[in-house]
C-alpha positions as CSV (number, residue, x, y, z in Angstrom):
1,M,0.0,0.0,0.0
2,K,1.3,3.4,-1.0
3,R,1.9,5.7,2.1
4,R,0.3,9.1,1.8
5,T,2.4,12.1,2.9
6,F,1.4,15.6,3.8
7,S,3.6,18.6,3.3
8,V,4.1,21.3,6.0
9,G,2.5,23.8,3.7
10,G,-0.6,21.5,3.2
11,L,-0.9,21.1,7.0
12,L,-0.8,24.9,7.5
13,F,-3.4,25.3,4.8
14,V,-5.8,22.9,6.6
15,L,-5.2,24.7,9.9
16,L,-5.9,28.1,8.4
17,I,-9.1,26.8,6.8
18,G,-10.1,25.4,10.2
19,A,-9.3,28.6,12.1
20,F,-11.3,30.6,9.5
21,W,-14.3,28.3,9.8
22,W,-14.2,28.4,13.6
23,A,-14.0,32.3,13.6
24,Q,-17.0,32.5,11.2
25,A,-19.0,30.1,13.2
26,K,-18.3,32.0,16.4
27,A,-19.2,35.3,14.8
28,Q,-22.5,33.9,13.5
29,A,-23.4,32.1,16.8
30,P,-26.7,33.3,18.2
31,N,-26.5,35.7,21.2
32,P,-27.8,33.7,24.2
33,H,-28.8,36.9,25.9
34,A,-30.9,38.4,23.1
35,G,-34.4,39.0,24.1
36,L,-33.7,39.1,27.8
37,T,-35.8,41.4,30.0
38,W,-34.0,42.9,33.0
39,T,-35.8,42.0,36.2
40,G,-33.0,42.6,38.7
41,P,-30.0,40.4,39.8
42,G,-32.2,37.3,39.4
43,T,-31.9,37.8,35.6
44,C,-28.3,36.6,35.8
45,L,-28.9,34.0,38.5
46,A,-31.6,32.3,36.5
47,C,-28.9,30.8,34.3
48,H,-25.6,31.4,36.0
49,D,-26.0,30.0,39.5
50,Q,-22.6,28.1,39.4
51,E,-20.8,31.2,38.1
52,A,-22.3,33.2,41.0
53,R,-21.1,30.7,43.5
54,E,-17.6,31.0,42.0
55,V,-17.7,34.8,42.3
56,Q,-19.0,34.6,45.9
57,N,-16.0,32.5,46.8
58,S,-13.4,34.8,45.1
59,V,-11.2,37.4,46.6
60,H,-12.9,40.1,44.5
61,Y,-16.1,39.4,46.4
62,Q,-14.9,38.3,49.8
63,W,-12.2,40.9,50.2
64,M,-10.5,38.2,52.2
65,G,-8.5,35.1,51.3
66,E,-5.6,32.8,51.9
67,V,-2.2,34.3,52.1
68,P,0.5,31.8,51.0
69,F,3.0,34.6,50.5
70,A,2.5,36.5,53.8
71,V,5.1,36.4,56.6
72,N,2.8,37.6,59.3
73,G,-0.8,37.6,60.5
74,P,-3.6,35.0,60.3
75,A,-4.2,32.5,57.6
76,L,-7.0,34.5,56.1
77,Q,-6.4,38.2,55.5
78,G,-7.9,41.1,53.5
79,K,-9.3,44.6,53.6
80,L,-12.7,43.4,55.0
81,L,-11.3,42.5,58.4
82,T,-7.5,42.7,58.8
83,G,-5.9,45.0,56.2
84,V,-4.3,48.3,57.2
85,N,-2.6,50.6,54.7
86,S,-1.2,54.1,54.3
87,Y,-4.2,55.4,52.5
88,C,-7.7,55.2,54.1
89,I,-6.1,52.9,56.8
90,N,-9.0,50.4,57.2
91,I,-12.6,50.1,56.2
92,L,-13.8,49.5,59.8
93,G,-16.9,51.6,60.5
94,N,-17.4,52.8,56.9
95,W,-18.7,49.9,54.8
96,N,-21.2,52.2,53.2
97,G,-18.5,54.3,51.7
98,C,-15.6,51.8,51.3
99,G,-18.0,49.3,49.7
100,N,-18.6,51.5,46.7
101,C,-15.9,49.5,44.9
102,H,-17.1,46.2,46.0
103,I,-18.7,44.0,43.3
104,G,-21.8,43.5,45.5
105,L,-25.0,45.5,45.6
106,G,-24.5,46.9,49.1
107,A,-24.5,44.0,51.6
108,K,-21.2,43.0,53.2
109,P,-19.7,39.8,51.9
110,A,-20.1,36.6,54.0
111,A,-18.3,33.3,53.7
112,E,-21.5,31.2,53.7
113,V,-23.2,30.7,50.4
114,T,-26.8,31.9,50.8
115,P,-29.5,33.0,48.3
116,A,-29.1,36.6,49.7
117,Q,-25.3,36.5,49.1
118,L,-25.7,35.3,45.6
119,A,-28.3,37.9,44.8
120,N,-25.9,40.5,46.2
121,I,-23.4,40.0,43.4
122,D,-23.4,42.8,40.8
123,C,-22.4,40.9,37.6
124,L,-22.8,43.9,35.4
125,I,-20.1,46.0,37.1
126,C,-17.6,43.6,35.4
127,H,-19.6,42.5,32.4
128,H,-20.8,45.7,30.8
129,Q,-18.6,48.8,30.2
130,D,-21.7,51.1,29.8
131,Y,-23.3,49.9,33.1
132,K,-23.5,52.5,35.9
133,R,-25.1,52.3,39.3
134,V,-26.3,54.6,42.1
135,K,-26.8,54.0,45.7
136,V,-30.3,54.3,47.2
137,N,-30.7,53.8,51.0
138,G,-27.4,51.8,51.1
139,V,-28.3,49.5,48.1
140,F,-26.9,49.9,44.6
141,V,-29.5,50.1,41.7
142,P,-28.9,50.7,38.0
143,D,-28.6,54.3,36.9
144,P,-32.2,55.2,35.9
145,T,-30.9,56.7,32.6
146,L,-29.9,53.3,31.4
147,N,-32.0,50.9,29.2
148,M,-31.4,47.8,31.4
149,D,-32.9,45.4,28.8
150,T,-30.3,46.5,26.3
151,I,-27.5,46.2,28.9
152,A,-28.7,42.7,29.8
153,Q,-28.8,41.7,26.2
154,T,-25.3,42.9,25.4
155,V,-23.1,41.7,28.3
156,H,-19.5,40.8,27.5
157,K,-16.3,39.6,29.1
158,P,-14.5,42.2,31.3
159,T,-12.6,44.9,29.5
160,R,-9.9,47.3,30.5
161,S,-12.7,49.9,31.0
162,T,-14.7,47.7,33.4
163,C,-11.6,46.8,35.5
164,L,-10.4,50.3,35.7
165,V,-13.7,51.6,37.1
166,C,-12.5,50.4,40.5
167,H,-8.8,49.7,40.1
168,A,-7.8,53.1,38.7
169,T,-9.7,55.1,41.3
170,S,-8.8,53.2,44.4
171,G,-7.6,55.4,47.2
172,G,-10.0,58.2,46.3
173,S,-9.0,59.6,42.9
174,D,-7.6,58.7,39.5
175,N,-4.3,56.8,39.8
176,C,-4.2,57.8,43.5
177,K,-3.1,54.5,45.0
178,R,-1.4,52.2,42.5
179,G,0.6,54.9,40.6
180,D,0.7,52.8,37.4
181,L,-3.1,52.4,36.7
182,A,-5.0,55.4,35.6
183,L,-8.3,56.0,33.8
184,A,-6.2,57.0,30.8
185,H,-5.4,53.4,30.3
186,K,-9.0,52.9,29.0
187,T,-8.5,54.6,25.7
188,T,-5.0,56.2,25.4
189,A,-3.1,55.7,22.1
190,D,0.1,56.9,23.7
191,R,2.6,54.0,23.4
192,D,5.1,55.9,25.5
193,F,2.6,55.9,28.3
194,D,2.0,52.2,28.3
195,V,3.1,50.1,25.3
196,H,1.0,47.1,26.4
197,M,-2.4,48.8,26.9
198,A,-2.2,51.7,24.5
199,T,-4.6,51.3,21.5
200,A,-1.7,52.1,19.2
201,G,0.4,49.5,21.1
202,A,-0.5,45.9,22.0
203,N,-4.0,47.1,23.1
204,L,-4.1,44.3,25.7
205,N,-7.0,43.6,28.0
206,C,-6.2,42.7,31.6
207,Q,-6.8,39.0,31.1
208,A,-3.9,38.8,28.6
209,C,-1.6,38.8,31.6
210,H,-4.0,38.1,34.5
211,T,-5.0,34.5,34.0
212,T,-8.6,33.7,35.1
213,Q,-10.1,30.4,36.2
214,N,-13.6,30.0,37.5
215,H,-13.8,33.8,38.3
216,R,-10.5,33.7,40.2
217,I,-7.8,36.0,38.9
218,A,-4.0,35.6,39.1
219,G,-1.7,38.4,40.0
220,R,-1.2,40.6,43.0
221,G,0.9,43.5,44.2
222,S,3.4,43.2,47.0
223,D,1.1,45.1,49.3
224,L,-2.0,42.9,48.5
225,R,-2.4,40.2,51.1
226,Q,-4.6,37.6,49.5
227,T,-3.8,35.3,46.5
228,D,-6.9,34.7,44.5
229,L,-5.4,32.3,41.9
230,N,-1.9,31.0,42.7
231,I,-0.5,30.9,39.1
232,T,2.9,32.4,38.5
233,M,2.8,35.4,36.1
234,S,5.6,35.9,33.7
235,C,6.5,38.4,31.0
236,S,8.0,35.6,29.0
237,T,5.6,33.0,27.7
238,L,5.0,31.0,24.5
239,T,3.0,33.9,23.1
240,C,4.6,37.0,24.8
241,H,8.3,37.7,24.7
242,P,9.3,34.0,24.3
243,G,12.7,33.1,25.6
244,K,13.5,36.4,27.3
245,A,13.7,34.9,30.7
246,S,16.0,32.1,29.6
247,G,19.2,33.9,30.2
248,T,20.0,33.9,26.4
249,G,17.0,35.7,25.0
250,H,18.2,39.3,24.7
251,N,21.1,38.8,22.2
252,N,23.2,40.7,24.7
253,T,25.3,38.8,27.2
254,Y,25.4,41.8,29.6
255,I,21.6,42.0,29.7
256,D,21.1,38.3,29.9
257,K,23.3,38.1,33.0
258,H,20.8,40.3,34.8
259,V,17.7,38.1,34.1
260,A,18.1,35.8,37.1
261,R,18.3,38.7,39.6
262,V,16.6,41.7,37.9
263,A,12.8,41.7,37.1
264,C,11.7,42.8,33.7
265,Q,9.8,45.8,35.2
266,T,13.0,47.2,36.7
267,C,14.5,47.9,33.3
268,H,11.4,48.5,31.3
269,I,9.6,51.0,33.6
270,R,12.0,53.9,34.0
271,T,9.4,56.1,35.7
272,F,5.8,55.8,36.7
273,A,2.8,58.1,37.1
274,R,3.6,59.7,33.8
275,N,1.0,61.8,32.0
276,A,-0.5,60.3,28.9
277,S,0.0,62.7,25.9
278,D,-3.6,62.4,24.7
279,T,-5.5,63.1,27.9
280,T,-6.3,66.4,29.6
281,A,-6.3,64.9,33.1
282,T,-3.1,64.5,35.2
283,E,-2.0,60.9,35.9
284,A,-0.2,62.0,39.1
285,T,-0.2,59.7,42.0
286,E,-0.4,60.3,45.8
287,I,3.0,60.1,47.6
288,Y,1.9,61.5,51.0
289,R,-1.3,61.7,53.0
290,N,-1.9,64.0,56.0
291,W,-4.9,63.2,58.2
292,T,-4.4,66.4,60.2
293,L,-5.2,68.6,57.2
294,P,-8.7,68.0,56.0
295,H,-9.8,69.7,52.7
296,L,-13.1,69.9,50.7
297,T,-13.2,67.7,47.6
298,A,-15.1,68.3,44.4
299,S,-17.6,65.7,45.5
300,G,-18.5,67.7,48.6
301,A,-16.8,65.3,51.0
302,I,-13.9,66.1,53.3
303,H,-10.7,64.2,52.7
304,P,-7.2,64.3,54.2
305,T,-4.8,66.3,52.2
306,G,-2.6,64.4,49.7
307,T,0.6,65.3,48.0
308,Y,0.8,64.2,44.3
309,A,3.7,63.8,41.9
310,N,4.3,62.8,38.3
311,T,7.1,61.0,36.5
312,I,8.5,59.3,39.6
313,I,11.7,57.2,39.6
314,P,10.8,54.0,41.4
315,A,12.3,52.8,44.7
316,Y,14.1,49.6,44.1
317,R,14.1,46.6,46.5
318,F,14.8,42.9,46.4
319,W,11.6,40.9,46.5
320,S,11.1,37.1,46.8
321,G,7.3,37.2,46.3
322,Y,6.7,37.2,50.0
323,S,5.5,40.3,51.9
324,Y,5.0,41.8,55.3
325,N,1.7,43.6,55.6
326,Y,0.5,45.2,58.9
327,N,-2.8,43.8,60.2
328,L,-5.3,45.4,62.4
329,G,-4.4,45.0,66.1
330,E,-0.8,44.0,65.6
331,D,2.0,45.7,67.4
332,A,3.4,48.6,65.4
333,W,7.2,48.9,64.9
334,I,9.6,51.4,63.4
335,D,11.7,50.3,60.4
336,P,15.3,51.4,61.2
337,L,16.0,51.9,57.5
338,T,13.3,54.5,56.9
339,G,12.4,55.7,60.5
340,K,8.7,55.1,59.7
341,Y,6.0,52.6,60.8
342,P,5.7,50.1,57.9
343,T,2.3,49.1,56.6
344,S,3.8,47.0,53.8
345,R,7.2,45.6,52.9
346,P,8.5,43.4,50.1
347,V,10.5,40.6,51.7
348,G,13.8,39.8,50.1
349,D,17.6,40.1,50.3
350,I,20.5,40.4,48.0
351,N,21.7,36.9,49.1
352,D,18.3,35.3,48.8
353,P,18.1,33.0,45.8
354,L,14.4,33.6,45.4
355,S,14.8,37.4,45.3
356,K,14.9,39.7,42.3
357,L,15.3,43.5,42.1
358,Y,11.9,45.1,41.5
359,P,10.6,48.7,41.1
360,F,8.2,50.0,43.8
361,K,6.1,53.1,44.5
362,Y,7.2,54.4,48.0
363,K,4.4,56.2,49.8
364,R,4.1,57.8,53.3
365,S,1.2,58.9,55.4
366,L,0.6,60.8,58.7
367,Q,-1.9,58.8,60.7
368,P,-2.8,58.0,64.3
369,L,-1.1,55.5,66.7
370,A,-2.5,54.5,70.1
371,T,0.7,55.2,72.1
372,R,0.0,53.0,75.1
373,L,-1.3,50.1,73.1
374,N,1.3,50.6,70.3
375,K,-1.4,49.9,67.7
376,L,-2.1,51.8,64.5
377,I,-5.7,53.2,64.7
378,A,-8.2,52.6,62.0
379,L,-9.9,56.0,62.3
380,D,-13.5,55.9,61.3
381,T,-13.7,57.6,57.9
382,S,-17.5,57.7,58.1
383,V,-16.9,60.3,60.9
384,Y,-14.0,62.1,59.1
385,F,-15.5,62.5,55.6
386,P,-18.9,64.3,56.2
387,N,-18.9,68.0,55.4
388,N,-20.3,69.1,58.8
389,G,-18.4,72.3,59.5
390,L,-16.1,70.8,62.2
391,D,-12.6,72.2,62.7
392,A,-9.6,70.0,61.8
393,N,-8.7,68.9,65.3
394,T,-12.3,68.1,66.3
395,R,-12.8,66.1,63.1
396,L,-9.7,64.1,63.6
397,N,-10.3,63.5,67.3
398,N,-13.9,62.3,66.7
399,A,-12.7,60.0,63.9
400,V,-9.9,58.5,66.1
401,M,-12.2,58.0,69.1
402,A,-14.8,56.3,66.9
403,G,-12.0,54.1,65.4
404,L,-10.8,53.1,68.8
405,R,-14.4,52.2,69.7
406,N,-14.7,50.1,66.6
407,M,-11.5,48.2,67.5
408,A,-13.0,47.4,70.9
409,Y,-10.5,49.8,72.7
410,N,-11.3,52.6,75.1
411,P,-12.1,55.7,72.9
412,A,-10.2,57.8,75.4
413,E,-6.9,56.1,74.7
414,G,-4.1,58.5,74.0
415,Y,-2.7,58.8,70.5
416,A,0.0,60.5,68.5
417,M,0.3,61.2,64.8
418,V,3.1,59.1,63.3
419,E,4.4,58.5,59.8
420,T,3.8,55.2,58.1
421,D,5.2,54.1,54.8
422,T,4.5,51.4,52.2
423,Y,6.1,49.9,49.2
424,Q,3.8,49.0,46.2
425,L,5.0,46.9,43.2
426,I,5.0,48.7,39.9
427,N,3.9,46.5,36.9
428,H,2.2,48.8,34.4
429,E,3.3,51.7,32.3
430,V,5.9,49.7,30.5
431,T,7.6,51.8,27.8
432,P,8.8,50.8,24.3
433,R,12.1,48.9,24.5
434,A,14.1,51.8,23.1
435,Q,13.4,53.6,26.4
436,A,14.6,50.8,28.7
437,L,17.3,51.5,31.2
438,Q,20.8,51.3,29.8
439,C,23.9,50.0,31.6
440,A,25.2,53.5,32.6
441,D,21.8,54.4,34.1
442,C,22.5,52.1,37.0
443,H,26.2,51.3,37.0
444,G,27.5,54.8,36.2
445,S,25.3,56.9,38.5
446,T,23.1,56.7,41.6
447,L,20.4,59.0,40.2
448,Q,18.2,56.2,38.8
449,M,19.3,53.4,41.1
450,N,21.5,53.5,44.2
451,L,23.3,50.2,43.9
452,P,25.5,50.8,47.0
453,A,22.4,51.3,49.1
454,L,21.1,48.0,47.9
455,G,24.2,46.1,49.0
456,Y,26.4,46.3,46.0
457,V,29.5,47.6,47.8
458,L,33.1,46.2,48.2
459,K,33.6,44.4,51.5
460,E,37.0,46.1,51.9
461,A,38.8,49.0,50.4
462,Q,39.7,48.3,46.7
463,A,43.4,48.5,47.3
464,T,43.2,46.0,50.1
465,L,41.0,43.6,48.1
466,C,43.4,43.6,45.2
467,Q,46.4,42.7,47.3
468,T,44.7,39.6,48.7
469,C,45.1,38.0,45.2
470,H,47.7,40.0,43.4
471,G,49.6,43.3,43.5
472,S,48.0,46.7,43.4
473,E,46.8,47.7,39.9
474,N,45.5,50.8,38.4
475,P,41.7,51.2,39.0
476,R,39.6,50.3,36.0
477,D,35.9,50.9,35.4
478,F,33.2,48.6,36.5
479,Y,32.9,46.8,33.2
480,W,36.5,45.9,33.0
481,M,36.7,44.7,36.6
482,H,33.6,42.6,36.2
483,D,34.7,41.0,32.9
484,K,38.2,40.3,34.2
485,H,37.3,38.6,37.5
486,V,33.9,37.1,36.9
487,T,33.8,36.3,33.2
488,D,37.4,35.5,32.6
489,E,38.6,34.1,35.9
490,G,35.3,32.7,37.2
491,E,35.4,34.4,40.6
492,D,32.1,34.6,42.6
493,C,30.8,37.9,43.7
494,A,31.6,36.9,47.3
495,S,35.3,37.3,46.6
496,C,34.9,41.1,46.7
497,H,31.4,41.7,48.0
498,N,29.2,40.5,50.9
499,F,26.9,38.5,48.7
500,T,27.1,35.5,46.4
501,R,25.6,34.5,43.1
502,L,26.4,30.8,43.4
503,P,23.4,28.5,43.3
504,Q,21.9,28.1,46.8
505,T,19.6,25.6,48.4
506,L,16.8,27.0,50.5
507,K,17.9,25.3,53.8
508,A,15.4,27.2,56.1
509,Q,12.0,28.5,55.1
510,T,9.7,30.0,57.7
511,R,5.9,29.5,57.4
512,L,2.9,31.1,59.0
513,A,2.2,30.2,62.6
514,G,-0.9,28.0,63.3
515,S,-3.3,27.2,66.1
516,V,-2.8,30.7,67.6
517,T,-4.7,31.2,70.9
518,S,-4.4,33.8,73.6
519,N,-1.4,32.1,75.2
520,S,-0.1,29.5,72.7
521,A,0.9,29.0,69.0
522,V,2.5,26.4,66.8
523,L,5.5,27.6,64.7
524,N,5.9,26.1,61.3
525,G,8.7,25.9,58.8
526,I,10.4,23.8,56.1
527,G,14.0,22.6,56.3
528,N,16.2,20.9,53.7
529,P,19.4,19.1,54.7
530,A,20.8,19.4,51.1
531,G,22.8,16.2,51.6
532,V,24.6,17.1,54.9
533,S,23.8,16.6,58.5
534,T,21.5,19.5,59.5
535,E,19.7,20.6,62.7
536,V,17.0,23.2,62.9
537,Y,15.4,25.4,65.5
538,F,13.2,28.5,65.8
539,E,14.3,31.8,67.2
540,W,11.4,33.7,68.7
541,G,10.5,36.7,70.8
542,T,8.6,40.0,70.9
543,G,11.0,41.7,68.4
544,T,13.4,40.8,65.6
545,A,16.2,40.4,68.2
546,Y,14.2,37.3,69.2
547,G,16.0,36.3,72.4
548,T,14.5,32.8,72.8
549,S,15.1,29.6,70.9
550,T,13.2,26.2,70.7
551,P,15.1,23.0,71.2
552,R,17.2,21.8,68.2
553,Q,15.7,19.1,65.9
554,S,17.7,16.9,63.5
555,I,16.3,16.7,60.0
556,G,18.9,14.2,58.8
557,T,21.2,14.2,55.7
558,G,18.7,13.8,52.9
559,T,17.9,16.1,49.9
560,N,14.2,16.4,50.4
561,T,12.3,19.1,52.4
562,V,11.2,18.3,55.9
563,T,8.3,19.9,57.8
564,V,9.3,21.5,61.1
565,T,7.0,22.5,63.9
566,A,7.4,23.7,67.5
567,A,4.7,24.5,70.0
568,L,4.9,27.7,72.2
569,T,2.9,28.1,75.4
570,G,2.7,30.7,78.2
571,L,2.4,33.6,75.7
572,T,0.9,36.9,76.6
573,P,-2.6,37.7,75.2
574,G,-2.8,40.4,72.5
575,R,1.0,40.4,71.9
576,T,2.8,40.3,68.6
577,Y,5.6,37.7,68.4
578,H,8.4,37.3,65.8
579,F,10.0,34.1,64.8
580,R,12.2,32.5,62.1
581,L,13.6,29.0,61.3
582,V,17.3,28.5,61.6
583,A,19.2,25.6,59.9
584,V,22.6,24.6,61.2
585,D,25.1,22.5,59.1
586,P,28.9,22.3,58.9
587,Q,29.0,25.4,56.7
588,G,27.2,27.5,59.3
589,N,23.8,28.9,60.0
590,R,21.1,29.6,57.4
591,Y,18.1,31.8,58.3
592,G,14.6,31.8,57.1
593,Y,12.5,35.0,56.8
594,D,11.2,36.7,59.8
595,Y,7.5,35.9,60.3
596,S,5.1,37.2,63.1
597,F,1.8,36.4,64.7
598,T,-0.4,38.2,67.3
599,T,-2.0,36.2,70.1
600,L,-5.7,36.6,70.6
601,R,-7.0,38.9,73.3
602,L,-8.8,37.0,76.1
603,Y,-12.2,38.1,75.0
604,Q,-11.5,36.7,71.5
605,T,-10.7,33.3,73.0
606,Y,-13.5,33.0,75.7
607,L,-16.3,35.1,74.4
608,P,-17.3,32.7,71.5
609,Q,-17.2,29.8,74.0
610,I,-19.4,31.7,76.4
611,L,-21.9,32.7,73.7
612,N,-22.0,29.2,72.4
613,T,-22.7,27.8,75.9
614,V,-25.5,30.4,76.5
615,I,-27.1,29.8,73.1
616,N,-27.0,26.0,73.6
617,G,-28.6,26.5,77.0
618,I,-31.4,28.6,75.6
619,L,-32.1,26.1,72.9
620,A,-32.1,23.2,75.4
621,F,-34.5,25.2,77.6
622,F,-37.0,25.6,74.8
623,R,-36.7,22.0,73.7
624,L,-37.7,21.0,77.3
625,V,-40.6,23.5,77.2
C-alpha cells in the first residue's frame, strides 16, 4: 500500500481553513442573551448559579482570602477584616463608603453561600462597560438613565474599562493608589505611556496577563495580602516575549546576565505616574497623605490632604514574592531603614536565591497610633469624611475615638500622629524597549538606582582587596573589573562583596504560625538538609532580636524538604511575636525569613465559647418546654 504524505504547507493550509471556519461560526453564533428582559439580579442568577457561586468564593467578592506569601498575620487576611494601609487605613466603621468599589450591591460579603449573598453579586459592574449604578438607601441600583434590557442583552467579558472603574480610582481619585493604573489606560493611544495597553500599542485587555479560572484572577501587588489564583505570572511565555527569561534571549550577554536577579519591570519602567500625551487629566499619584489637614473635595466630602507627583523614579528593593503587611491589632514597629512605621514591605535580600530586584512606589502617610497600646488606629472615615463644619482637630479626634471604639478599645486612649510608609509593586506603564534603562543608568550613576544602598559595595577598600590575590593595579571601570574577574577568571561575587551569586539551596523556610490562641501557638517551617547533617530550631521573641530559641531538631542528611514545627505556650494575650527558622550545618547557620503572629486577646478566646454555651442552654431550655 502506498503511504500518503502531507507537506508542512498543506498542513498549515488545513489549519488556516479550520481557524477561518471556527471564527466564522463563532461570529454567527446566536446571542444567548438576546431578548432578555431585565428583572434585577435574578436575571443573571436564573442561568448562572454556578458562576455566581464562583464569584461569591473569590477574593474580588470576599475581600478576604488565603495568604500563602505572607510572613505575618492570620491564615485569612484582607481589607474586609484585617488590612491596614497608608491610604484610608482600614474600612472599619465605613462599609457604606468603602464598599462602593465592592462587586456587590451593598450588603457585606459573607463566607457562607446563601441566596441573599448570591443575589448581592453585581455581575454587570464587570460584564458591561456602559453599566452605571447609584446607591439608594445603602443599596446599589442601576442608573435610571440606562436601558437595562439593552444592557442585559449585550453583556460581554470584562474589558480594561470595566476593570479600571475600580482599580484606577482606588484610594479616592484617578491613579491615586497604584501609581501605574489610571483612567487614561481605558483609551489612550500613547505607546510611550503604556506600550501594552495603548490602543496604538498591543491594546491588551487585563486578562492577557492576569490568567482567570472560575472567576478567580491571578496576580497581586506586593502590598496585597490575598492570593486569588496561585499561578505564576511571567512576562516571557510562549505567546509573549518568548525566551526572554531564559538567560540567552536578549542577544546581549550583559543584559542576559541580569535576568536571574533583575525583574523585567525594573529595566522597562524607567518612571511611573507619567502623563499620557492624549488626555487632559493628570495621571499624578499620591505620595503623601496627611490626616491632620482636611480639605473639601469636588464631591463635597472632606478628605485628608494628599501630595501628588508625576514621572517618579521607582524605589528599588529585592523581593522574593513574600510580603510583610501590617494587620489590624498587631504591634506597630519602626523600620530602622526608613524611620517610619511600615504598613507593607517586600521581603527579600541580595543573598536570597528567590529574590529579584523590582521597582516600587514608595508612599508615606501621617496617621494615628495608640501610644500606650502601640497599635495603628483605624480611624472611622464615616466620621471624618462628612462636610459638617467641624474644625480640623475636632474632626480628627472624633474619627480617632470612633475608630478606637470600633476596634474594641477605650475611645479615650491617648494617641499620636506618626508617619507610616509602604512599598507597592509597579507593573504597568511599560515603555517601548528603546526607552529601557541602559547600563550606565544604574552602573554609572546613583540618580536612577542607588546600587551601593542595595548592598552592591566592596567588603573592603579596593586596594586591600586587590592585594589579597595580586599586587595593586591601576583602578579600572566597573565593566573591565567585572569581565576580568567574573567572566574570565570565574570568581564569585563573594570574593569582593558581601553577597554571592552561586546556586543556593533553601535550607530554612519559615511559614505562618498556626493554632494561635491567647497564650499559645505552633511555629511552622520547612528545612532541607541538602545532603549534609542538619539541625533546625526556631528563634522567637517580641521583636526581631528574638532572644529565645526552641530545642534543636535533627532533619537528617537527605535532599528532600522536611516539615518542622514547634509549640509555644505561656504567651501573653494580645502580643505580637516574631520568629524564624534556623538551619545549622557544617557550613554555618542559614536563616529563614522573619514571620510574626499576634496572640488573641482574652475576650477573643473565651467570648465565643461563652456565647456558644449560652445559646445551647437557651435552645435546650426551649426543647424542654
